[in-house]
TIDRENMI-890784 format. One record per residue (C-alpha): residue number from 1; residue in one letter; x, y, z. Coordinates in steps of 0.1 Angstrom, whole numbers. Layout:
<nodes>
k,r,east,north,up
NUM,A,X,Y,Z
...
</nodes>
This chain:
<nodes>
k,r,east,north,up
1,M,-531,147,2
2,K,-521,172,29
3,K,-519,144,55
4,L,-498,123,31
5,S,-475,153,24
6,A,-471,160,61
7,A,-463,124,68
8,L,-438,123,40
9,L,-422,155,52
10,S,-419,140,87
11,V,-401,109,73
12,I,-377,131,53
13,M,-369,152,83
14,I,-362,120,104
15,L,-340,106,77
16,S,-322,139,74
17,V,-315,139,111
18,C,-302,103,109
19,V,-279,111,80
20,F,-266,142,97
21,T,-259,123,129
22,A,-240,97,110
23,S,-220,123,92
24,A,-214,142,124
25,D,-201,111,141
26,G,-177,106,112
27,E,-178,68,116
28,A,-176,60,79
29,F,-149,40,63
30,A,-128,55,35
31,S,-128,42,-1
32,V,-95,47,-19
33,E,-78,35,-50
34,A,-44,19,-57
35,L,-31,33,-90
36,Y,-10,14,-115
37,F,27,23,-115
38,D,34,30,-152
39,R,69,43,-142
40,L,85,23,-114
41,P,102,41,-85
42,K,136,34,-71
43,I,130,18,-37
44,D,155,38,-17
45,G,134,53,11
46,K,130,86,-7
47,V,95,95,-19
48,S,85,125,-40
49,V,54,135,-61
50,E,76,133,-92
51,E,83,96,-85
52,W,51,85,-68
53,G,24,111,-79
54,E,1,126,-53
55,P,-5,107,-20
56,T,-35,84,-19
57,V,-44,101,14
58,A,-27,133,24
59,N,-24,147,59
60,V,-39,118,78
61,K,-46,133,112
62,Y,-69,129,142
63,P,-97,141,144
64,D,-95,157,109
65,N,-100,123,91
66,A,-132,105,100
67,Q,-114,71,98
68,T,-88,79,125
69,D,-83,75,162
70,I,-53,83,184
71,K,-41,69,217
72,D,-32,101,234
73,D,-57,129,227
74,D,-32,154,242
75,R,-6,146,215
76,K,-25,151,182
77,D,6,162,163
78,V,11,128,147
79,T,3,129,110
80,F,12,111,78
81,D,8,110,40
82,I,3,75,25
83,W,5,61,-11
84,F,-9,28,-25
85,R,3,16,-59
86,Y,4,-17,-78
87,T,17,-35,-108
88,Y,10,-71,-118
89,E,42,-80,-100
90,G,33,-66,-66
91,F,20,-40,-42
92,Y,37,-7,-33
93,I,33,14,-2
94,A,49,47,7
95,L,45,68,38
96,T,60,100,51
97,T,57,114,86
98,P,73,143,105
99,D,98,128,129
100,E,129,146,142
101,S,141,117,164
102,P,133,82,150
103,C,134,55,177
104,N,130,18,175
105,I,153,-6,194
106,N,134,-37,183
107,T,138,-37,145
108,T,155,-72,146
109,S,129,-90,166
110,S,92,-97,165
111,S,87,-68,189
112,I,93,-45,159
113,W,60,-29,168
114,N,73,-15,201
115,G,88,18,188
116,D,84,40,157
117,C,67,16,134
118,L,42,14,104
119,Q,18,-15,107
120,I,-5,-25,78
121,R,-34,-50,78
122,L,-46,-61,43
123,D,-77,-83,38
124,P,-80,-99,3
125,V,-117,-108,10
126,G,-127,-71,12
127,C,-133,-44,37
128,T,-153,-49,69
129,V,-186,-35,55
130,D,-183,-53,22
131,Q,-180,-86,40
132,G,-212,-79,60
133,L,-193,-76,92
134,E,-200,-51,120
135,P,-172,-26,125
136,S,-157,-33,159
137,A,-132,-20,184
138,T,-120,-56,187
139,R,-95,-56,158
140,N,-99,-92,145
141,N,-137,-88,142
142,N,-131,-65,113
143,Y,-114,-91,91
144,S,-117,-125,75
145,S,-93,-152,85
146,N,-72,-145,54
147,Y,-59,-111,65
148,Q,-22,-103,63
149,E,-4,-82,90
150,L,29,-65,83
151,A,51,-42,102
152,F,79,-18,89
153,A,105,1,110
154,Y,135,23,102
155,N,167,8,116
156,K,185,39,126
157,T,219,22,132
158,G,219,3,99
159,G,200,28,79
160,Y,176,3,64
161,C,139,-7,65
162,S,131,-38,86
163,A,99,-56,74
164,Y,82,-83,95
165,C,51,-104,88
166,F,30,-112,119
167,K,3,-131,101
168,G,-1,-143,65
169,I,17,-162,37
170,M,51,-151,51
171,G,41,-152,87
172,G,70,-151,111
173,D,95,-140,85
174,F,116,-108,81
175,L,106,-100,46
176,Q,138,-81,37
177,V,156,-114,44
178,E,132,-142,34
179,G,111,-124,8
180,E,118,-111,-27
181,G,104,-75,-22
182,S,123,-43,-17
183,Y,122,-21,14
184,G,136,14,20
185,A,134,38,49
186,T,152,70,57
187,N,151,99,81
188,D,166,133,72
189,G,163,148,107
190,A,128,160,101
191,V,108,133,82
192,T,108,95,83
193,T,100,79,49
194,Y,90,44,42
195,E,91,30,6
196,I,79,-6,2
197,F,74,-31,-26
198,I,59,-65,-18
199,P,54,-92,-45
200,W,18,-103,-47
201,K,27,-139,-41
202,E,39,-130,-6
203,I,6,-115,5
204,V,-22,-130,-17
205,D,-29,-164,-33
206,E,-38,-149,-67
207,T,-27,-118,-85
208,P,-55,-92,-82
209,E,-74,-79,-112
210,I,-86,-45,-119
211,N,-116,-35,-97
212,D,-107,-61,-71
213,T,-111,-47,-36
214,F,-93,-52,-3
215,G,-99,-42,33
216,I,-70,-21,46
217,A,-60,-3,78
218,A,-27,14,87
219,A,-13,24,121
220,L,17,46,128
221,L,32,39,163
222,T,55,66,177
223,A,83,66,202
224,T,107,93,215
225,E,143,85,223
226,G,150,87,260
227,E,114,85,270
228,N,93,54,282
229,S,124,32,279
230,N,125,40,241
231,K,92,21,237
232,W,61,33,218
233,Q,40,60,235
234,N,14,70,210
235,W,-3,58,178
236,L,-24,71,150
237,E,-46,46,132
238,W,-64,51,98
239,G,-92,25,95
240,C,-99,0,123
241,G,-82,-33,130
242,V,-45,-28,137
243,I,-49,-13,172
244,N,-70,-33,196
245,G,-97,-15,217
246,R,-97,19,200
247,N,-126,41,213
248,D,-134,66,185
249,N,-146,64,149
250,I,-152,26,149
251,C,-154,24,111
252,G,-140,-10,102
253,T,-113,-14,76
254,N,-112,10,46
255,R,-119,-2,11
256,L,-89,-3,-13
257,T,-97,-8,-50
258,I,-73,-19,-77
259,A,-80,9,-101
260,N,-80,10,-139
261,K,-59,42,-137
262,S,-22,48,-138
263,V,-1,72,-118
264,F,13,92,-148
265,G,-14,86,-174
266,G,4,57,-192
267,K,-12,26,-206
268,I,-20,-2,-183
269,P,-8,-35,-199
270,A,-28,-67,-201
271,A,-25,-87,-170
272,N,-11,-118,-186
273,V,18,-101,-205
274,I,53,-112,-195
275,K,77,-82,-196
276,G,103,-89,-223
277,D,83,-116,-241
278,V,84,-95,-272
279,D,72,-122,-296
280,G,45,-135,-273
281,S,59,-171,-272
282,G,53,-174,-234
283,E,90,-175,-225
284,L,120,-153,-226
285,N,149,-161,-249
286,N,173,-146,-274
287,K,145,-143,-300
288,D,130,-116,-278
289,V,162,-97,-275
290,V,167,-97,-313
291,A,130,-87,-319
292,L,133,-58,-295
293,F,166,-46,-310
294,K,150,-47,-345
295,Y,120,-28,-333
296,L,141,0,-319
297,S,162,0,-351
298,G,131,8,-371
299,V,127,-27,-386
300,T,92,-40,-389
301,V,86,-69,-365
302,D,55,-91,-370
303,N,32,-100,-341
304,I,51,-78,-316
305,V,36,-76,-281
306,E,38,-38,-273
307,D,28,-42,-237
308,A,60,-64,-232
309,L,85,-38,-245
310,D,91,-17,-215
311,V,113,-43,-197
312,N,127,-21,-170
313,G,94,-3,-162
314,D,106,32,-166
315,G,77,42,-188
316,E,99,44,-220
317,V,110,19,-246
318,D,147,24,-255
319,N,181,7,-255
320,K,180,3,-218
321,D,152,-22,-222
322,V,174,-42,-246
323,V,202,-43,-221
324,A,178,-53,-193
325,L,163,-80,-214
326,F,197,-93,-225
327,K,208,-96,-188
328,T,176,-114,-179
329,V,179,-139,-207
330,S,216,-144,-201
331,S,208,-153,-164
332,L,182,-178,-175
333,I,206,-194,-199
334,R,233,-197,-172
335,V,208,-215,-150
</nodes>
């Protein structure tokens, strides 16, 4: 018995050392959640906790976060907060980073990455580890062939967000021109903010369901006006697979889960509900406008679909939804 206990103790000690070593190295991917947006933001390049809730990951910085690496170890001042949100219509991303002098002279070309830029890789098959892949410094080894690669940059001259798809369903397109999403970016002299909405149909073949997971990695490239020909000089990457050949914290992509939680505690509607289809007929028409008006007037309406009532997505059901629905139905009738 003593021999067995001694042997067991030795095994436990060895395992403890192994676990400690892995933790000390910090080479573990992050597992985060995208929350349901029960009150939609205005996509204008201005992000606040009141509008977006708390960041998904706050104060991303090397080496504080185990999933990060940075190009220039002597310039560790790069940091960002990042948010991931969803609705059944699309995917939302926001990011804020300290930046007193935004610089990107390539926002109208496929070289958009060569300056201040946010790059995202999203893999609908799952994160590196969940796919059974070995985390790698070679970026493409962390993904399935279905990954999407997107880049976003603040156009200082025009004051807008440029969005480009390097690989994926919209590959080779500037999303703010060819897509149906909304993109905002601003800089107030101290902070650059990105605020992004991408319709699901532009990045995945099927609308995700609750508890579906993605592989995700984000990299923030930085440039300083008047230095290095106004090209990028440094980068901070969270998760592996955007930057090629990183040499620290080789963790693979992070896991992003579509959560059964909302940002502000509101109800998450059923996935197959059409906003404004008040009577549940499967289409939008004048009957829905009349039914919503009656409902708000206190008249009992049979078989009303409550999840369809908040037409404008502001978290409340009121006359604004009637107006929004009337406009939508009127546009359909004109077509």
